[in-house]
Backbone as JSON, one array per atom type, in Angstrom:
{
  "sequence": "MIYLWIALGGALGSVARFWCSGVTARLVGETFPWGTLAVNVVGSFIIGFAATMMGPDGRLFFGSTARQFVLVGFCGGYTTFSSVSLQTLNLLNDGEWFAATGNVVLSVILCMLAVWAGHLLAVNLNSMDWV",
  "N": [[12.8, -4.18, 21.43], [11.17, -2.81, 19.67], [11.85, -3.79, 17.19], [10.68, -6.28, 17.17], [7.95, -5.6, 17.13], [7.82, -4.3, 14.65], [8.53, -6.41, 13.0], [6.36, -8.14, 13.48], [4.25, -6.56, 12.48], [5.11, -6.45, 9.82], [4.9, -9.15, 9.11], [2.12, -9.55, 9.3], [1.32, -7.7, 7.35], [2.47, -8.87, 5.08], [1.07, -11.29, 4.85], [-1.5, -10.27, 4.45], [-1.06, -8.99, 2.02], [-0.47, -11.18, 0.31], [-2.94, -12.49, 0.35], [-4.74, -10.48, -0.68], [-3.64, -9.95, -3.2], [-3.87, -12.48, -4.38], [-6.68, -12.88, -4.39], [-7.48, -10.77, -6.06], [-6.18, -11.52, -8.45], [-7.52, -13.91, -9.0], [-10.06, -12.9, -9.48], [-9.84, -11.09, -11.68], [-7.97, -12.12, -13.4], [-4.68, -13.18, -14.6], [-3.12, -12.15, -16.64], [-2.11, -9.64, -16.66], [-0.35, -7.83, -14.17], [-2.49, -7.38, -12.12], [-3.12, -7.99, -9.45], [-0.86, -7.19, -7.94], [-0.88, -4.48, -8.59], [-3.34, -3.72, -7.42], [-2.77, -4.21, -4.7], [-0.72, -2.32, -4.32], [-2.11, 0.09, -4.71], [-4.11, -0.01, -2.7], [-2.41, -0.24, -0.47], [-1.06, 2.21, -0.64], [-3.18, 3.95, -0.14], [-3.76, 3.17, 2.52], [-1.34, 3.82, 3.88], [-1.25, 6.59, 3.45], [-3.6, 7.44, 4.74], [-3.23, 6.42, 7.39], [-0.8, 7.63, 8.2], [-1.54, 10.3, 8.27], [-3.74, 10.35, 10.06], [-2.48, 9.47, 12.39], [-0.53, 11.29, 12.75], [1.22, 14.25, 14.02], [-0.78, 16.25, 14.01], [-2.98, 14.73, 13.89], [-6.12, 13.0, 14.5], [-6.04, 10.69, 16.0], [-4.03, 9.62, 18.61], [-1.03, 8.02, 18.6], [1.68, 6.27, 19.94], [5.22, 6.22, 19.22], [6.03, 3.55, 18.76], [3.66, 2.22, 17.98], [3.01, 3.67, 15.67], [5.21, 3.0, 14.05], [4.82, 0.25, 13.89], [2.54, 0.14, 12.25], [3.13, 1.87, 9.97], [5.8, 1.28, 9.13], [6.12, -1.5, 9.62], [3.55, -3.04, 9.0], [2.64, -1.7, 6.57], [5.03, -1.75, 5.14], [5.42, -4.49, 4.81], [3.18, -5.02, 3.34], [2.94, -3.4, 0.95], [4.19, -3.46, -2.42], [6.22, -2.5, -4.22], [8.7, -3.37, -5.07], [8.04, -5.76, -6.24], [6.55, -4.78, -8.37], [8.55, -3.66, -9.9], [10.07, -5.94, -10.63], [8.12, -7.44, -12.03], [7.6, -5.67, -14.1], [10.08, -5.64, -15.37], [10.1, -8.32, -16.21], [7.95, -8.24, -18.03], [9.06, -6.5, -19.93], [11.25, -8.05, -20.75], [9.85, -10.02, -22.02], [9.05, -8.73, -24.23], [6.82, -7.17, -24.03], [6.18, -4.27, -24.25], [4.16, -2.28, -24.16], [2.45, -3.2, -22.09], [4.3, -3.19, -19.99], [4.92, -0.46, -19.78], [2.36, 0.5, -19.18], [2.01, -0.74, -16.69], [3.92, 0.58, -15.07], [3.11, 3.3, -15.31], [0.38, 3.21, -14.46], [0.73, 2.18, -11.86], [2.23, 4.18, -10.52], [0.63, 6.56, -10.86], [-1.99, 5.78, -9.92], [-1.37, 4.97, -7.3], [-0.37, 7.35, -6.2], [-2.69, 8.91, -6.33], [-4.24, 7.39, -4.57], [-2.82, 7.59, -2.11], [-3.12, 10.31, -1.69], [-5.92, 10.45, -1.51], [-6.36, 8.94, 0.82], [-5.02, 10.58, 2.65], [-6.59, 12.96, 2.44], [-9.08, 12.0, 3.37], [-8.4, 11.38, 6.02], [-7.65, 13.94, 6.95], [-10.14, 15.25, 6.81], [-11.61, 13.67, 8.64], [-10.11, 14.21, 10.92], [-10.79, 16.87, 11.35], [-13.42, 16.81, 12.11], [-16.05, 17.18, 14.5], [-16.36, 15.06, 17.15], [-18.58, 13.02, 18.98]],
  "CA": [[11.41, -4.56, 21.36], [10.56, -2.19, 18.5], [12.08, -4.68, 16.04], [9.66, -7.33, 17.26], [6.68, -5.03, 16.68], [7.91, -4.07, 13.21], [8.49, -7.74, 12.38], [4.98, -8.62, 13.57], [3.49, -5.78, 11.5], [5.54, -6.9, 8.49], [4.32, -10.47, 8.86], [0.7, -9.35, 9.04], [1.21, -7.04, 6.06], [2.81, -9.83, 4.03], [-0.06, -12.21, 4.71], [-2.59, -9.5, 3.83], [-0.67, -8.79, 0.62], [-0.63, -12.45, -0.39], [-4.37, -12.73, 0.23], [-5.35, -9.48, -1.57], [-3.12, -10.18, -4.55], [-4.47, -13.72, -4.88], [-8.11, -12.65, -4.65], [-7.57, -9.93, -7.25], [-5.78, -12.32, -9.61], [-8.61, -14.84, -9.3], [-11.22, -12.16, -9.97], [-9.65, -10.41, -12.96], [-7.01, -12.83, -14.24], [-3.25, -13.0, -14.34], [-2.39, -11.75, -17.83], [-1.5, -8.37, -16.27], [-0.18, -7.91, -12.7], [-3.56, -6.64, -11.44], [-3.05, -8.21, -8.0], [0.17, -6.31, -7.4], [-1.37, -3.12, -8.74], [-4.37, -3.52, -6.39], [-2.08, -4.13, -3.41], [-0.02, -1.04, -4.23], [-3.09, 1.18, -4.57], [-4.68, -0.12, -1.35], [-1.34, 0.07, 0.48], [-0.82, 3.65, -0.69], [-4.28, 4.57, 0.6], [-3.6, 2.88, 3.95], [-0.25, 4.59, 4.46], [-1.64, 8.0, 3.45], [-4.61, 7.61, 5.78], [-2.66, 6.15, 8.72], [0.21, 8.64, 8.53], [-2.22, 11.55, 8.58], [-4.54, 10.18, 11.28], [-1.62, 9.25, 13.54], [0.5, 12.32, 12.74], [1.15, 15.22, 15.12], [-2.05, 16.96, 13.96], [-4.01, 13.73, 13.66], [-7.17, 12.78, 15.49], [-5.67, 9.56, 16.85], [-2.66, 9.67, 19.11], [-0.34, 6.75, 18.74], [3.09, 6.42, 20.26], [6.18, 5.91, 18.17], [6.03, 2.12, 18.47], [2.45, 1.89, 17.22], [3.16, 4.27, 14.33], [6.17, 2.2, 13.3], [4.17, -1.03, 13.63], [1.64, 0.3, 11.11], [3.72, 2.49, 8.79], [7.01, 0.57, 8.7], [5.89, -2.94, 9.63], [2.43, -3.52, 8.19], [2.67, -1.15, 5.21], [6.25, -2.23, 4.49], [5.17, -5.87, 4.4], [2.02, -5.09, 2.45], [3.14, -2.81, -0.36], [5.02, -4.35, -3.23], [6.82, -1.85, -5.38], [9.78, -4.2, -5.6], [7.38, -6.71, -7.14], [6.2, -4.04, -9.57], [9.77, -3.54, -10.7], [10.4, -7.24, -11.19], [7.12, -7.8, -13.02], [7.81, -4.8, -15.25], [11.25, -6.18, -16.07], [9.67, -9.54, -16.91], [7.16, -7.83, -19.19], [10.0, -5.97, -20.91], [12.01, -9.19, -21.28], [8.93, -10.76, -22.9], [8.7, -7.87, -25.36], [5.51, -6.55, -23.76], [6.5, -2.88, -23.94], [2.94, -1.54, -23.82], [2.02, -3.65, -20.76], [5.3, -2.72, -19.02], [4.7, 0.98, -19.6], [1.09, 0.63, -18.46], [2.2, -1.13, -15.3], [4.64, 1.65, -14.38], [2.28, 4.51, -15.27], [-0.78, 2.98, -13.58], [1.19, 2.01, -10.47], [2.61, 5.48, -9.94], [-0.49, 7.51, -10.82], [-3.06, 5.32, -9.02], [-0.91, 4.98, -5.91], [-0.32, 8.74, -5.77], [-4.08, 9.3, -6.08], [-4.71, 6.69, -3.37], [-2.21, 8.17, -0.91], [-3.76, 11.61, -1.55], [-7.29, 10.21, -1.02], [-6.25, 8.55, 2.23], [-4.66, 11.78, 3.39], [-7.76, 13.86, 2.5], [-10.07, 11.41, 4.26], [-7.93, 11.56, 7.4], [-7.74, 15.37, 7.27], [-11.55, 15.54, 7.08], [-11.98, 13.03, 9.9], [-9.44, 14.94, 11.99], [-11.44, 18.16, 11.59], [-14.81, 16.62, 12.53], [-16.34, 17.12, 15.93], [-16.83, 13.74, 17.53], [-19.42, 13.03, 20.17]],
  "C": [[10.71, -4.0, 20.12], [10.73, -3.08, 17.27], [11.06, -5.8, 16.01], [8.32, -6.82, 16.74], [6.69, -4.78, 15.18], [7.86, -5.4, 12.47], [7.08, -8.31, 12.38], [4.09, -7.88, 12.56], [3.83, -6.21, 10.09], [4.96, -8.26, 8.13], [2.84, -10.35, 8.54], [0.48, -8.69, 7.68], [1.49, -8.0, 4.91], [1.68, -10.82, 3.78], [-1.24, -11.51, 4.04], [-2.3, -9.26, 2.35], [-0.9, -10.05, -0.21], [-2.11, -12.72, -0.65], [-4.99, -11.78, -0.81], [-4.9, -9.7, -3.01], [-3.74, -11.42, -5.17], [-5.93, -13.55, -5.23], [-8.27, -11.83, -5.93], [-7.23, -10.73, -8.5], [-6.88, -13.31, -10.0], [-9.82, -14.13, -9.91], [-11.03, -11.6, -11.38], [-8.61, -11.07, -13.86], [-5.57, -12.44, -13.97], [-2.45, -12.61, -15.57], [-1.69, -10.41, -17.64], [-1.37, -8.43, -14.76], [-1.21, -7.08, -11.92], [-3.49, -6.8, -9.93], [-2.03, -7.31, -7.34], [-0.26, -4.86, -7.48], [-2.42, -2.81, -7.66], [-3.74, -3.36, -5.01], [-1.38, -2.78, -3.26], [-0.97, 0.14, -4.05], [-3.69, 1.16, -3.16], [-3.63, 0.25, -0.3], [-1.02, 1.56, 0.51], [-1.93, 4.41, 0.04], [-4.09, 4.39, 2.11], [-2.5, 3.74, 4.55], [-0.55, 6.09, 4.48], [-2.62, 8.32, 4.57], [-3.98, 7.48, 7.18], [-1.65, 7.22, 9.13], [-0.44, 9.96, 8.92], [-3.03, 11.44, 9.87], [-3.67, 10.08, 12.53], [-0.51, 10.29, 13.63], [0.31, 13.3, 13.89], [-0.17, 15.99, 15.16], [-3.23, 16.01, 13.79], [-4.98, 13.58, 14.82], [-6.77, 11.68, 16.47], [-4.23, 9.69, 17.31], [-2.13, 8.26, 19.25], [1.11, 7.06, 19.07], [3.95, 5.99, 19.09], [6.15, 4.43, 17.78], [4.83, 1.73, 17.64], [2.51, 2.45, 15.8], [4.1, 3.43, 13.48], [5.62, 0.81, 12.98], [3.32, -0.94, 12.37], [2.4, 0.77, 9.86], [4.93, 1.73, 8.26], [6.74, -0.92, 8.57], [4.8, -3.37, 8.67], [2.52, -3.01, 6.75], [3.91, -1.61, 4.45], [6.1, -3.67, 4.02], [4.08, -5.98, 3.35], [2.31, -4.56, 1.06], [4.25, -3.53, -1.12], [5.68, -3.67, -4.42], [8.04, -2.6, -5.91], [9.22, -5.25, -6.54], [6.98, -6.04, -8.44], [7.42, -3.96, -10.49], [10.13, -4.85, -11.37], [9.41, -7.65, -12.28], [7.24, -6.93, -14.27], [9.01, -5.27, -16.06], [10.88, -7.45, -16.84], [8.83, -9.22, -18.14], [8.06, -7.29, -20.3], [10.8, -7.1, -21.57], [11.16, -10.03, -22.22], [8.51, -9.94, -24.11], [7.37, -7.16, -25.21], [5.71, -5.09, -23.33], [5.28, -2.08, -23.5], [2.47, -1.91, -22.41], [3.0, -3.16, -19.69], [5.13, -1.23, -18.74], [3.41, 1.23, -18.83], [1.22, 0.29, -17.0], [2.9, -0.03, -14.51], [3.74, 2.88, -14.22], [1.09, 4.33, -14.32], [-0.36, 2.85, -12.12], [1.5, 3.35, -9.83], [1.4, 6.39, -9.8], [-1.58, 7.05, -9.83], [-2.62, 5.32, -7.56], [-0.77, 6.4, -5.37], [-1.73, 9.26, -5.48], [-4.61, 8.65, -4.8], [-4.11, 7.28, -2.09], [-2.81, 9.55, -0.64], [-5.18, 11.44, -0.99], [-7.28, 9.8, 0.46], [-5.92, 9.74, 3.11], [-5.86, 12.71, 3.54], [-8.84, 13.32, 3.43], [-9.67, 11.61, 5.72], [-7.99, 13.02, 7.83], [-9.19, 15.73, 7.61], [-12.02, 14.91, 8.38], [-11.35, 13.74, 11.09], [-10.16, 16.25, 12.33], [-12.88, 18.03, 12.08], [-14.92, 16.67, 14.05], [-16.96, 15.78, 16.24], [-17.61, 13.85, 18.82], [-18.66, 12.53, 21.37]]
}
C-alpha cells in the first residue's frame, strides 16, 4: 500500500512541477532554465520544512506512510535535479559555458539556502506555544 501512496504523491508532485515551471517560464522567459531553477528552490524549501515539521522533534506528528507520501512521493515528483543536469549538459553542448556554470552554481546555492530556510521556519514553528 505504501507504494500506492508514494505513487500518488509523485503524481501530484509532477503535476505541481509542470505547472510551476510553466508559469515561471511564461513570466520570465525561456532563455535560461528559470522554471527548473524555481521548482528546485521551492522544492528544497518544501522538503526542508516538511522534514523538520514532521520529524521526531517536529510539531506535527505524521506516521511513516504520510512522511513518505510527502518527502519521497510529492517532493520526489516535484524536484527536478535530473532536469538541471540535462539542461546544463545542453547549455554546455551549445557552448554556453557561462550559463551552464550559472545554472549549476545558482541551483546548488539557492536550493541549499531554501532547504535551510524551510528548516529554520519549521524549527521556529515547532518551538512556538500554540493555543
